[in-house]
Structure formats: structure tokens, C-alpha cells
N, C-alpha and C positions, 0 to 999 in steps of 0.2 A: 504494498500500501504505501502511494506518495506521501508527503509531510503536506502538500497541496492537494484540496478537490480541483476535480477535472470539471471540465464545461457543462457535464452531462448533470454532475452533483450539484453545481450553480444554479442551472437551471430550474431545477428540481426543488431550490430552495433550502440547499445545505447552510448558505450563509444570512438566511433570515433573522431578524431579529437581533442581531447582533450589534446594528449601529456602526455600521462600518463603512455609512456612504459619507463620500464628501461633498456630493449635489447631486441634483435630480435635472432631468431633460424634460422639457415641455413634450417631444415625440422621440417616437422610435428613429423617424427620419432623420432628425437631429444629431442623435446619436451615429445615426449612420454615418451623416456627414465626418462628423468628427472623426471617426474611424477611418473614410477614407482620407481624409486631407491630413490626418495624424496628429492633430493640436487643436486647441481651441481655448479660446478666452472665456472665461465664466463671469457672470457679473451677480454676484452675491445681493441677498436683500437688503443689506446694509449699504450697498452700492462701491463696495470694494472691488477690485476686479482679482481673478486667478487665473492658474493657465494647467491645463491638462494636455498629455501627450501620451 
């Protein structure tokens, strides 16, 4: 067994409820474009900006 869950386990919810999220996307399309482009800027509710890759 690996030290990290695989994609199937993640999709089935193995990480749910652990508070690991850093941000939420408005749509799956937004997530797709971040994946294709390789990076994105995030605007948090308090107005600060972050970056994900």
C-alpha cells in the first residue's frame, strides 16, 4: 500500500472532512482551465491574491 491515496480513493472521498482545502472553484470548467494552463491566480474573500500551480 502506498503512503498516499490514489485518484480513485480521492474521488471516492477518502480525504473528505479533513479540512485540507485551500480554495474552491466556481465550476469544474475553471478547474479544467487551471489544469490545462498549469497555474492560476486565486482571489480570496478578503481580497488577497494567491497562486496555485
